VEXDREN-2710 file (C-alpha; in Angstrom, 1 decimal):
% VEXDREN-2710
k/r/px/py/pz
1/MET/11.5/-3.8/115.6
2/PRO/12.8/-0.9/113.6
3/CYS/16.2/-0.9/111.9
4/PRO/18.9/0.3/114.4
5/PHE/20.6/2.3/111.7
6/PRO/19.3/5.6/110.2
7/GLY/20.2/4.5/106.7
8/MET/21.6/1.3/105.2
9/ASP/22.1/-1.6/107.6
10/PRO/25.8/-2.6/107.0
11/TYR/25.1/-6.1/108.4
12/ILE/22.8/-6.9/105.4
13/GLU/25.9/-7.2/103.2
14/ARG/26.5/-10.7/104.6
15/PRO/26.6/-13.2/101.6
16/GLU/23.8/-15.4/103.1
17/ILE/21.4/-12.4/103.5
18/PHE/22.0/-9.9/100.7
19/PRO/20.4/-12.0/97.9
20/ASP/17.1/-12.0/99.7
21/PHE/17.4/-8.3/100.4
22/HIS/18.4/-7.5/96.8
23/ASP/15.3/-9.2/95.3
24/HIS/12.9/-7.9/97.9
25/LEU/14.2/-4.3/97.4
26/ILE/13.6/-4.5/93.7
27/THR/10.1/-5.8/94.2
28/VAL/9.2/-2.9/96.6
29/ILE/10.8/-0.3/94.3
30/LYS/8.6/-1.5/91.4
31/ALA/5.5/-1.4/93.6
32/THR/6.3/2.1/94.9
33/LEU/6.9/3.5/91.4
34/GLN/3.9/1.8/89.6
35/PRO/1.2/4.2/90.7
36/LEU/3.4/7.2/90.0
37/LEU/4.0/6.1/86.4
38/ARG/0.4/5.7/85.3
39/PRO/-1.1/6.2/82.8
40/ARG/1.8/6.7/80.4
41/TYR/4.3/4.2/81.7
42/VAL/4.5/0.8/83.4
43/ALA/7.3/-0.8/85.5
44/LEU/8.1/-4.4/84.7
45/MET/10.5/-6.7/86.6
46/GLN/12.8/-8.6/84.2
47/ASP/15.5/-11.2/84.8
48/ARG/19.1/-11.3/83.6
49/LEU/20.5/-14.8/83.4
50/TYR/24.1/-15.8/83.3
51/VAL/26.0/-19.1/83.7
52/VAL/29.1/-19.8/85.8
53/GLU/31.1/-22.9/85.0
54/ASP/33.8/-24.3/87.3
55/ASP/35.9/-27.2/86.0
56/GLN/37.1/-29.7/88.6
57/SER/39.5/-32.4/87.7
58/ARG/38.5/-36.0/88.6
59/LYS/41.6/-38.1/87.8
60/PRO/40.5/-41.8/88.0
61/ASP/42.3/-44.3/90.1
62/VAL/41.3/-47.2/87.8
63/ALA/41.1/-47.2/84.0
64/ILE/38.2/-49.1/82.5
65/ILE/38.7/-50.2/78.9
66/ARG/35.9/-51.5/76.9
67/THR/36.8/-54.5/74.8
68/THR/33.6/-55.8/73.3
69/ASP/30.8/-53.4/72.4
70/ARG/33.0/-50.4/71.4
71/PRO/36.2/-51.5/69.8
72/THR/38.8/-48.8/69.0
73/GLN/40.0/-50.6/65.8
74/ARG/38.1/-51.8/62.8
75/ALA/37.2/-55.5/62.7
76/GLY/40.1/-57.8/62.0
77/ALA/42.7/-55.4/63.5
78/ALA/44.4/-55.8/66.8
79/LEU/42.5/-54.1/69.7
80/LEU/44.4/-51.0/70.9
81/GLU/44.2/-50.0/74.6
82/VAL/43.8/-46.2/74.8
83/ASP/45.8/-44.0/77.2
84/THR/43.9/-42.9/80.3
85/PRO/42.8/-39.3/80.0
86/ALA/42.3/-36.8/82.8
87/ILE/38.5/-36.4/83.3
88/PHE/36.9/-33.1/84.1
89/GLU/33.4/-32.4/85.3
90/ALA/32.1/-28.9/84.6
91/SER/30.0/-27.5/87.4
92/ARG/27.5/-25.4/85.6
93/GLU/25.3/-23.0/87.7
94/GLU/22.8/-20.6/86.4
95/PHE/22.2/-17.3/88.2
96/ARG/19.2/-15.0/87.9
97/GLU/19.4/-11.3/88.6
98/PRO/16.1/-9.2/88.6
99/TYR/16.0/-5.6/87.5
100/ILE/13.3/-3.1/86.5
101/GLU/12.4/-1.7/83.2
102/ILE/10.1/1.3/82.8
103/LEU/8.3/1.0/79.4
104/GLU/6.0/3.2/77.4
105/PRO/3.2/1.0/76.0
106/ALA/1.8/3.6/73.6
107/ALA/5.2/3.7/71.9
108/GLY/5.4/0.0/71.3
109/ASN/6.7/-0.8/74.8
110/ARG/9.7/1.5/74.3
111/LEU/12.3/1.2/77.0
112/VAL/12.6/4.5/78.8
113/THR/14.5/3.8/82.0
114/ALA/16.2/0.8/83.5
115/ILE/16.7/0.4/87.3
116/GLU/19.5/-1.9/88.6
117/VAL/20.3/-2.8/92.2
118/LEU/23.9/-4.0/92.1
119/SER/24.7/-7.4/93.4
120/PRO/28.1/-8.6/94.7
121/ASP/28.7/-10.5/91.4
122/ASN/28.2/-7.2/89.5
123/LYS/31.1/-5.7/91.4
124/ARG/33.8/-8.4/91.0
125/PRO/35.5/-9.9/87.9
126/GLY/33.5/-12.7/86.4
127/ALA/30.4/-13.7/84.5
128/GLY/28.1/-11.6/86.6
129/ARG/29.9/-8.4/86.0
130/THR/30.4/-9.2/82.3
131/ALA/26.6/-9.8/81.9
132/TYR/25.7/-6.7/83.8
133/LEU/28.0/-4.4/81.8
134/ALA/26.8/-5.9/78.5
135/LYS/23.2/-5.3/79.5
136/ARG/24.1/-1.7/80.4
137/ASP/25.5/-1.3/76.9
138/GLN/22.2/-2.5/75.5
139/TYR/20.4/0.3/77.5
140/ASP/22.7/2.8/75.8
141/GLY/21.9/1.3/72.4
142/ALA/18.2/1.6/73.2
143/GLY/18.5/5.3/74.2
144/ALA/17.4/4.5/77.8
145/ASN/18.1/6.2/81.1
146/VAL/19.9/4.0/83.7
147/VAL/19.6/4.1/87.5
148/GLU/22.3/2.2/89.4
149/ILE/21.7/1.6/93.1
150/ASP/24.8/0.5/94.8
151/LEU/24.2/-0.4/98.5
152/LEU/27.4/-2.6/98.8
153/ARG/30.6/-1.3/100.3
154/GLY/32.7/-4.0/98.9
155/GLY/33.8/-4.7/95.3
156/GLN/34.8/-2.5/92.3
157/PRO/32.3/0.3/91.5
158/THR/30.4/0.1/88.2
159/VAL/28.9/3.6/88.1
160/ARG/29.9/5.6/85.0
161/LEU/31.7/8.4/86.8
162/LYS/35.4/9.3/86.4
163/ALA/37.7/8.5/89.3
164/GLY/38.2/12.2/89.9
165/ASP/34.4/12.8/90.1
166/LEU/34.0/9.9/92.6
167/ASP/36.8/11.2/94.7
168/SER/35.1/14.6/94.8
169/LEU/32.1/13.1/96.5
170/GLN/34.0/11.7/99.4
171/PRO/33.4/10.6/102.1
172/TRP/30.8/8.1/101.0
173/ARG/30.1/4.4/101.4
174/PHE/27.0/4.0/99.1
175/ILE/26.1/5.6/95.8
176/VAL/23.1/5.9/93.5
177/ALA/24.1/7.0/89.9
178/VAL/21.6/8.2/87.4
179/SER/22.6/8.3/83.7
180/ARG/20.3/10.5/81.8
181/TYR/20.6/9.6/78.1
182/PRO/22.8/10.5/76.4
183/THR/25.4/12.4/78.5
184/ILE/24.1/13.7/81.9
185/ARG/25.4/11.9/85.0
186/GLU/23.9/12.4/88.5
187/ALA/25.1/10.9/91.7
188/TYR/23.7/10.6/95.2
189/ALA/26.6/9.6/97.4
190/PHE/26.2/9.1/101.1
191/PRO/28.1/7.8/104.1
192/LEU/27.1/5.0/106.4
193/GLU/25.7/7.5/109.0
194/ARG/23.1/9.1/106.6
195/ARG/19.7/8.1/105.4
196/LEU/19.3/6.8/101.9
197/PRO/18.4/9.6/99.5
198/LYS/15.2/10.8/98.0
199/MET/16.0/10.6/94.4
200/ALA/14.5/11.5/91.0
201/VAL/13.9/8.7/88.5
202/PRO/14.1/10.1/84.9
203/LEU/11.5/9.3/82.3
204/ALA/11.2/10.6/78.7
205/TYR/12.7/14.1/78.2
206/ASP/9.3/15.7/77.9
207/ASP/8.0/14.2/81.2
208/GLN/8.8/15.2/84.7
209/ASP/10.8/12.9/86.9
210/VAL/9.1/10.7/89.5
211/PRO/10.4/10.8/93.1
212/LEU/11.6/7.7/94.9
213/ASP/12.4/7.7/98.6
214/LEU/14.9/5.0/98.9
215/GLN/14.9/5.2/102.7
216/GLY/11.2/4.6/102.8
217/VAL/11.7/1.6/100.4
218/PHE/14.5/0.2/102.6
219/GLU/12.5/0.5/105.8
220/ARG/9.6/-1.4/104.3
221/VAL/11.9/-4.1/103.0
222/TRP/13.7/-4.4/106.4
223/ASN/10.4/-4.5/108.3
224/GLU/8.8/-7.1/106.1
225/GLY/11.9/-9.3/105.9
226/PRO/13.5/-11.8/108.3
227/TYR/16.5/-9.5/109.0
228/PRO/16.1/-8.9/112.8
229/GLU/16.1/-12.7/113.3
230/LEU/19.0/-13.4/110.9
231/LEU/21.5/-10.5/111.5
232/ASN/24.2/-11.3/114.0
233/TYR/24.7/-8.0/115.8
234/ASP/27.1/-9.6/118.3
235/GLN/29.8/-9.5/115.6
236/PRO/31.3/-6.6/113.6
237/PRO/29.6/-6.0/110.3
238/PRO/31.1/-7.6/107.2
239/GLY/33.7/-5.8/105.1
240/GLU/36.1/-3.1/106.0
241/LEU/35.1/-0.1/108.1
242/THR/37.1/2.6/109.9
243/GLU/37.5/2.5/113.6
244/THR/35.2/5.6/113.7
245/GLU/32.5/3.8/111.7
246/LEU/32.8/0.6/113.9
247/ARG/32.4/2.7/117.1
248/TRP/29.4/4.4/115.6
249/CYS/27.8/1.0/114.7
250/ARG/28.4/-0.2/118.3
251/GLU/26.8/3.0/119.7
252/ARG/23.8/2.6/117.4
253/LEU/23.3/-1.0/118.3
254/LEU/23.6/-0.4/122.1
255/ALA/21.1/2.5/121.9
256/ALA/18.7/0.1/120.1
257/GLY/19.0/-2.5/122.9
258/PHE/21.5/-4.9/121.4
259/GLY/23.7/-5.1/124.5
260/GLY/26.1/-7.6/123.1
261/ALA/26.9/-5.6/120.0
262/GLY/30.3/-6.3/118.5
END
């Protein structure tokens, strides 16, 4: 079953679905680029790890005071009962975010270009955004190009474009930003109704770009994934859309045979 939308499927933004789509998309981008990069470059998938801690108070109902094996006073002194503390248990969860690095083996595996597909955690305050922005600063320090693929409507943008420049691209719902080291910024901005762009992935300054058809990549991911079975087209898509966009979604779904489309 083909995707009922000509470009990005807005229903994939559901929290229970997007992580699988995110990782699969990166895998297919890497596989698509690999034959185009040889023999000078290679594409490797790397992982960025960050930790989120959430403290939860567990105030005890009963105080248990040890009186034999761990005295609180030295021998010969009166045993002192300690006050009951509030007890906190830190919930520590480790998150993994894959991304792609294009390296030049002949130059000591020099990092040439990094490709990031943004996750919801990258677009909201917290450890995920902090880790992402710190990694992007490392790319700058290495003199690397950066490709940021943002297929999420929600959250705060991360792309390095001024607010006025972003406004000049309206109307758009998704954006791909290419930062060519050191100062050139390129943007592919597109609305919900359009296909994903055919974009140029930069390499070293003395090499030609390699093309990447994001729509073709998306369609392969959608067709190989479990999305037709998981997406609930009987409800409106997640996030905010205009009434015009919602009506367009309903029309697309009805045309594709989803009679109960929300």
